[in-house]
N, C-alpha and C positions, 0 to 999 in steps of 0.2 A: 600679231596685231596688224591691222590695216589702218592706213591713214588716208584721209581725203581733205581737200581744200575747197572751201566755198569762197564767196566774195569777201567774207568778213571773219572767217575763222578756219583754223585747222581742227580737224576732228579725228579722234582715235575711235576705231570701230572694232568691237569684239562681240562675238556671238550675234552678229547682225544688228547690233544697236550701238549708239554713240555712248562711249564710256568715259569720255573726257574731251575737252576742247580748249582752244587757245584763241582768244579774241584779238583781232588786229585791224588796223586801218592802213591803207597803202596810198601814199601821196607821191606818185611818180618815183617809186623806188625807195622812199623814206618811210619805213614801216614802223608804226607804233604798235608794240605788243603790249596790250593793256591788262589782260586777265587770263589766268589759267584755272580751269575748273575740272576737278574729278569728283563726281558724286561720292558721298561717304561710303556707299556700299562697294565701291571699287578702289578705295584708298589702300595704300600699302602694297600695291602690285607693280609699282614702277611705271604706271601709266603716265603720270605727269612728267616724269623725267624723260620717258621715251617721246612724248609729245613735244616737249621743248627741244630736244635734240633734233627731231624731225623738222620742226619749224625753222630752227637756226640753220640746219643744213640746206633746206629749201631756199632760205634767204641768201645764203652764200652762193648756191648754184645759180641764182637768178640776179646776182649782183645788187641785192637790196642792202640798204643800210638799216640798222635796227635801233630803235629807241625802246629799251626794255623798261617800261613803266611798271610791269608786274614784278613784285619782289621775288617771286619764285624764279623767274627768268634771270633777274639780276644775280641771285645766288648761284644759279647754274653757270653763268658766265664767269663768275669769280673762281669757281672750282674747275672750270674747263676753259682756260685762258686762250685757247685757240680761237674762240669765238669773239674775243675782245675786239678784234679787227673789224667786226661788223658794226660796232658802235662808233660813230664819228668822234674823232679825238677831242674836238671842242665841246662835246656833250657828255663825255665820260664822267666828269666830276659830278654832274647833275644826278647821276645814277650810282654814285660812290664806287666807281670802277677805276 
């Protein structure tokens, strides 16, 4: 699967079409990740998980701090604690992290 980033979302691309996306806003490196979408015909293939991992790795590589408003992203961070460092310490309780 390929990934691309636009000004406001990460996209997962398969067979030449967008098969999932993660919406975000970036305010000088403080990135609010607000919504992850995988259309129903593509569910169950690990696309959402791969997309979140890619977005969080990109955030880490670019020294972004992450505000995970999306519950799917919150759950991913809980089970992959290495990403917890991306969420500002003083904001973690807000996301139940």
